[in-house]
Chimera marker file (.cmm) of the C-alpha trace (Angstrom):
<marker_set name="trace">
<marker id="1" x="-18.128" y="-10.085" z="18.183" r="1" g="1" b="0" radius="0.5"/>
<marker id="2" x="-19.366" y="-12.807" z="20.500" r="1" g="1" b="0" radius="0.5"/>
<marker id="3" x="-21.435" y="-12.218" z="23.659" r="1" g="1" b="0" radius="0.5"/>
<marker id="4" x="-18.429" y="-13.344" z="25.712" r="1" g="1" b="0" radius="0.5"/>
<marker id="5" x="-16.210" y="-10.748" z="24.019" r="1" g="1" b="0" radius="0.5"/>
<marker id="6" x="-18.813" y="-8.045" z="24.667" r="1" g="1" b="0" radius="0.5"/>
<marker id="7" x="-18.918" y="-9.007" z="28.346" r="1" g="1" b="0" radius="0.5"/>
<marker id="8" x="-15.126" y="-8.820" z="28.599" r="1" g="1" b="0" radius="0.5"/>
<marker id="9" x="-15.067" y="-5.446" z="26.841" r="1" g="1" b="0" radius="0.5"/>
<marker id="10" x="-17.797" y="-4.122" z="29.125" r="1" g="1" b="0" radius="0.5"/>
<marker id="11" x="-15.882" y="-5.321" z="32.164" r="1" g="1" b="0" radius="0.5"/>
<marker id="12" x="-12.777" y="-3.497" z="30.931" r="1" g="1" b="0" radius="0.5"/>
<marker id="13" x="-14.819" y="-0.389" z="30.124" r="1" g="1" b="0" radius="0.5"/>
<marker id="14" x="-16.320" y="-0.252" z="33.611" r="1" g="1" b="0" radius="0.5"/>
<marker id="15" x="-12.919" y="-0.795" z="35.234" r="1" g="1" b="0" radius="0.5"/>
<marker id="16" x="-11.594" y="2.224" z="33.306" r="1" g="1" b="0" radius="0.5"/>
<marker id="17" x="-14.661" y="4.335" z="34.202" r="1" g="1" b="0" radius="0.5"/>
<marker id="18" x="-13.312" y="5.555" z="37.552" r="1" g="1" b="0" radius="0.5"/>
<marker id="19" x="-16.098" y="8.152" z="37.979" r="1" g="1" b="0" radius="0.5"/>
<marker id="20" x="-18.807" y="5.542" z="37.310" r="1" g="1" b="0" radius="0.5"/>
<marker id="21" x="-20.500" y="7.901" z="34.842" r="1" g="1" b="0" radius="0.5"/>
<marker id="22" x="-20.884" y="5.513" z="31.883" r="1" g="1" b="0" radius="0.5"/>
<marker id="23" x="-18.313" y="7.302" z="29.732" r="1" g="1" b="0" radius="0.5"/>
<marker id="24" x="-14.537" y="7.511" z="29.470" r="1" g="1" b="0" radius="0.5"/>
<marker id="25" x="-12.325" y="10.581" z="29.195" r="1" g="1" b="0" radius="0.5"/>
<marker id="26" x="-8.862" y="10.915" z="27.683" r="1" g="1" b="0" radius="0.5"/>
<marker id="27" x="-7.473" y="10.823" z="31.218" r="1" g="1" b="0" radius="0.5"/>
<marker id="28" x="-9.170" y="7.466" z="31.820" r="1" g="1" b="0" radius="0.5"/>
<marker id="29" x="-7.274" y="6.025" z="28.850" r="1" g="1" b="0" radius="0.5"/>
<marker id="30" x="-3.962" y="7.553" z="29.886" r="1" g="1" b="0" radius="0.5"/>
<marker id="31" x="-4.234" y="5.836" z="33.285" r="1" g="1" b="0" radius="0.5"/>
<marker id="32" x="-3.574" y="2.539" z="31.487" r="1" g="1" b="0" radius="0.5"/>
<marker id="33" x="0.141" y="2.002" z="32.195" r="1" g="1" b="0" radius="0.5"/>
<marker id="34" x="0.852" y="0.176" z="28.919" r="1" g="1" b="0" radius="0.5"/>
<marker id="35" x="-0.815" y="2.948" z="26.954" r="1" g="1" b="0" radius="0.5"/>
<marker id="36" x="0.806" y="5.772" z="28.911" r="1" g="1" b="0" radius="0.5"/>
<marker id="37" x="4.299" y="4.560" z="27.980" r="1" g="1" b="0" radius="0.5"/>
<marker id="38" x="3.454" y="3.778" z="24.352" r="1" g="1" b="0" radius="0.5"/>
<marker id="39" x="5.021" y="6.313" z="21.934" r="1" g="1" b="0" radius="0.5"/>
<marker id="40" x="1.812" y="6.149" z="19.865" r="1" g="1" b="0" radius="0.5"/>
<marker id="41" x="-0.468" y="6.739" z="22.854" r="1" g="1" b="0" radius="0.5"/>
<marker id="42" x="-1.756" y="10.114" z="21.638" r="1" g="1" b="0" radius="0.5"/>
<marker id="43" x="-2.784" y="8.631" z="18.287" r="1" g="1" b="0" radius="0.5"/>
<marker id="44" x="-4.371" y="5.605" z="19.910" r="1" g="1" b="0" radius="0.5"/>
<marker id="45" x="-6.346" y="7.722" z="22.379" r="1" g="1" b="0" radius="0.5"/>
<marker id="46" x="-7.346" y="10.138" z="19.615" r="1" g="1" b="0" radius="0.5"/>
<marker id="47" x="-8.833" y="7.250" z="17.625" r="1" g="1" b="0" radius="0.5"/>
<marker id="48" x="-11.393" y="6.743" z="20.403" r="1" g="1" b="0" radius="0.5"/>
<marker id="49" x="-12.464" y="10.392" z="20.290" r="1" g="1" b="0" radius="0.5"/>
<marker id="50" x="-12.552" y="10.947" z="16.518" r="1" g="1" b="0" radius="0.5"/>
<marker id="51" x="-16.371" y="10.736" z="16.463" r="1" g="1" b="0" radius="0.5"/>
<marker id="52" x="-16.998" y="12.144" z="19.939" r="1" g="1" b="0" radius="0.5"/>
<marker id="53" x="-18.440" y="15.630" z="20.228" r="1" g="1" b="0" radius="0.5"/>
<marker id="54" x="-17.839" y="16.148" z="23.941" r="1" g="1" b="0" radius="0.5"/>
<marker id="55" x="-14.514" y="14.443" z="24.735" r="1" g="1" b="0" radius="0.5"/>
<marker id="56" x="-16.329" y="11.506" z="26.319" r="1" g="1" b="0" radius="0.5"/>
<marker id="57" x="-16.652" y="7.975" z="24.918" r="1" g="1" b="0" radius="0.5"/>
<marker id="58" x="-19.566" y="5.684" z="25.737" r="1" g="1" b="0" radius="0.5"/>
<marker id="59" x="-19.438" y="1.881" z="25.642" r="1" g="1" b="0" radius="0.5"/>
<marker id="60" x="-20.746" y="1.606" z="22.070" r="1" g="1" b="0" radius="0.5"/>
<marker id="61" x="-18.064" y="4.008" z="20.792" r="1" g="1" b="0" radius="0.5"/>
<marker id="62" x="-15.432" y="2.142" z="22.826" r="1" g="1" b="0" radius="0.5"/>
<marker id="63" x="-16.514" y="-1.168" z="21.311" r="1" g="1" b="0" radius="0.5"/>
<marker id="64" x="-16.566" y="0.215" z="17.740" r="1" g="1" b="0" radius="0.5"/>
<marker id="65" x="-12.986" y="1.456" z="17.939" r="1" g="1" b="0" radius="0.5"/>
<marker id="66" x="-11.692" y="-1.756" z="19.500" r="1" g="1" b="0" radius="0.5"/>
<marker id="67" x="-13.424" y="-3.829" z="16.825" r="1" g="1" b="0" radius="0.5"/>
<marker id="68" x="-10.870" y="-2.455" z="14.338" r="1" g="1" b="0" radius="0.5"/>
<marker id="69" x="-8.135" y="-4.234" z="16.281" r="1" g="1" b="0" radius="0.5"/>
<marker id="70" x="-9.705" y="-7.693" z="16.466" r="1" g="1" b="0" radius="0.5"/>
<marker id="71" x="-7.964" y="-10.522" z="14.612" r="1" g="1" b="0" radius="0.5"/>
<marker id="72" x="-9.129" y="-11.280" z="11.106" r="1" g="1" b="0" radius="0.5"/>
<marker id="73" x="-10.977" y="-14.591" z="10.933" r="1" g="1" b="0" radius="0.5"/>
<marker id="74" x="-9.938" y="-16.915" z="8.174" r="1" g="1" b="0" radius="0.5"/>
<marker id="75" x="-12.685" y="-18.995" z="6.635" r="1" g="1" b="0" radius="0.5"/>
<marker id="76" x="-12.080" y="-22.697" z="7.004" r="1" g="1" b="0" radius="0.5"/>
<marker id="77" x="-13.376" y="-25.100" z="4.436" r="1" g="1" b="0" radius="0.5"/>
<link id1="1" id2="2" r="1" g="1" b="0" radius="0.2"/>
<link id1="2" id2="3" r="1" g="1" b="0" radius="0.2"/>
<link id1="3" id2="4" r="1" g="1" b="0" radius="0.2"/>
<link id1="4" id2="5" r="1" g="1" b="0" radius="0.2"/>
<link id1="5" id2="6" r="1" g="1" b="0" radius="0.2"/>
<link id1="6" id2="7" r="1" g="1" b="0" radius="0.2"/>
<link id1="7" id2="8" r="1" g="1" b="0" radius="0.2"/>
<link id1="8" id2="9" r="1" g="1" b="0" radius="0.2"/>
<link id1="9" id2="10" r="1" g="1" b="0" radius="0.2"/>
<link id1="10" id2="11" r="1" g="1" b="0" radius="0.2"/>
<link id1="11" id2="12" r="1" g="1" b="0" radius="0.2"/>
<link id1="12" id2="13" r="1" g="1" b="0" radius="0.2"/>
<link id1="13" id2="14" r="1" g="1" b="0" radius="0.2"/>
<link id1="14" id2="15" r="1" g="1" b="0" radius="0.2"/>
<link id1="15" id2="16" r="1" g="1" b="0" radius="0.2"/>
<link id1="16" id2="17" r="1" g="1" b="0" radius="0.2"/>
<link id1="17" id2="18" r="1" g="1" b="0" radius="0.2"/>
<link id1="18" id2="19" r="1" g="1" b="0" radius="0.2"/>
<link id1="19" id2="20" r="1" g="1" b="0" radius="0.2"/>
<link id1="20" id2="21" r="1" g="1" b="0" radius="0.2"/>
<link id1="21" id2="22" r="1" g="1" b="0" radius="0.2"/>
<link id1="22" id2="23" r="1" g="1" b="0" radius="0.2"/>
<link id1="23" id2="24" r="1" g="1" b="0" radius="0.2"/>
<link id1="24" id2="25" r="1" g="1" b="0" radius="0.2"/>
<link id1="25" id2="26" r="1" g="1" b="0" radius="0.2"/>
<link id1="26" id2="27" r="1" g="1" b="0" radius="0.2"/>
<link id1="27" id2="28" r="1" g="1" b="0" radius="0.2"/>
<link id1="28" id2="29" r="1" g="1" b="0" radius="0.2"/>
<link id1="29" id2="30" r="1" g="1" b="0" radius="0.2"/>
<link id1="30" id2="31" r="1" g="1" b="0" radius="0.2"/>
<link id1="31" id2="32" r="1" g="1" b="0" radius="0.2"/>
<link id1="32" id2="33" r="1" g="1" b="0" radius="0.2"/>
<link id1="33" id2="34" r="1" g="1" b="0" radius="0.2"/>
<link id1="34" id2="35" r="1" g="1" b="0" radius="0.2"/>
<link id1="35" id2="36" r="1" g="1" b="0" radius="0.2"/>
<link id1="36" id2="37" r="1" g="1" b="0" radius="0.2"/>
<link id1="37" id2="38" r="1" g="1" b="0" radius="0.2"/>
<link id1="38" id2="39" r="1" g="1" b="0" radius="0.2"/>
<link id1="39" id2="40" r="1" g="1" b="0" radius="0.2"/>
<link id1="40" id2="41" r="1" g="1" b="0" radius="0.2"/>
<link id1="41" id2="42" r="1" g="1" b="0" radius="0.2"/>
<link id1="42" id2="43" r="1" g="1" b="0" radius="0.2"/>
<link id1="43" id2="44" r="1" g="1" b="0" radius="0.2"/>
<link id1="44" id2="45" r="1" g="1" b="0" radius="0.2"/>
<link id1="45" id2="46" r="1" g="1" b="0" radius="0.2"/>
<link id1="46" id2="47" r="1" g="1" b="0" radius="0.2"/>
<link id1="47" id2="48" r="1" g="1" b="0" radius="0.2"/>
<link id1="48" id2="49" r="1" g="1" b="0" radius="0.2"/>
<link id1="49" id2="50" r="1" g="1" b="0" radius="0.2"/>
<link id1="50" id2="51" r="1" g="1" b="0" radius="0.2"/>
<link id1="51" id2="52" r="1" g="1" b="0" radius="0.2"/>
<link id1="52" id2="53" r="1" g="1" b="0" radius="0.2"/>
<link id1="53" id2="54" r="1" g="1" b="0" radius="0.2"/>
<link id1="54" id2="55" r="1" g="1" b="0" radius="0.2"/>
<link id1="55" id2="56" r="1" g="1" b="0" radius="0.2"/>
<link id1="56" id2="57" r="1" g="1" b="0" radius="0.2"/>
<link id1="57" id2="58" r="1" g="1" b="0" radius="0.2"/>
<link id1="58" id2="59" r="1" g="1" b="0" radius="0.2"/>
<link id1="59" id2="60" r="1" g="1" b="0" radius="0.2"/>
<link id1="60" id2="61" r="1" g="1" b="0" radius="0.2"/>
<link id1="61" id2="62" r="1" g="1" b="0" radius="0.2"/>
<link id1="62" id2="63" r="1" g="1" b="0" radius="0.2"/>
<link id1="63" id2="64" r="1" g="1" b="0" radius="0.2"/>
<link id1="64" id2="65" r="1" g="1" b="0" radius="0.2"/>
<link id1="65" id2="66" r="1" g="1" b="0" radius="0.2"/>
<link id1="66" id2="67" r="1" g="1" b="0" radius="0.2"/>
<link id1="67" id2="68" r="1" g="1" b="0" radius="0.2"/>
<link id1="68" id2="69" r="1" g="1" b="0" radius="0.2"/>
<link id1="69" id2="70" r="1" g="1" b="0" radius="0.2"/>
<link id1="70" id2="71" r="1" g="1" b="0" radius="0.2"/>
<link id1="71" id2="72" r="1" g="1" b="0" radius="0.2"/>
<link id1="72" id2="73" r="1" g="1" b="0" radius="0.2"/>
<link id1="73" id2="74" r="1" g="1" b="0" radius="0.2"/>
<link id1="74" id2="75" r="1" g="1" b="0" radius="0.2"/>
<link id1="75" id2="76" r="1" g="1" b="0" radius="0.2"/>
<link id1="76" id2="77" r="1" g="1" b="0" radius="0.2"/>
</marker_set>
């Protein structure tokens, strides 16, 4: 993950953090229109909370889950 990608992720994280508390709730995720209409939304949202003990996700947890969805880099020779 590049510094630029981290900055973009942090910007997205803070835009979702409507209460400005440094964590996201399930409701924060379900406010994303594209996610709310996705038939797999419950599974997607659950993936963010699989390791959370208090139904809140901090930025590091947010970044870890999203890293699973990044494109695979192919080595060029």
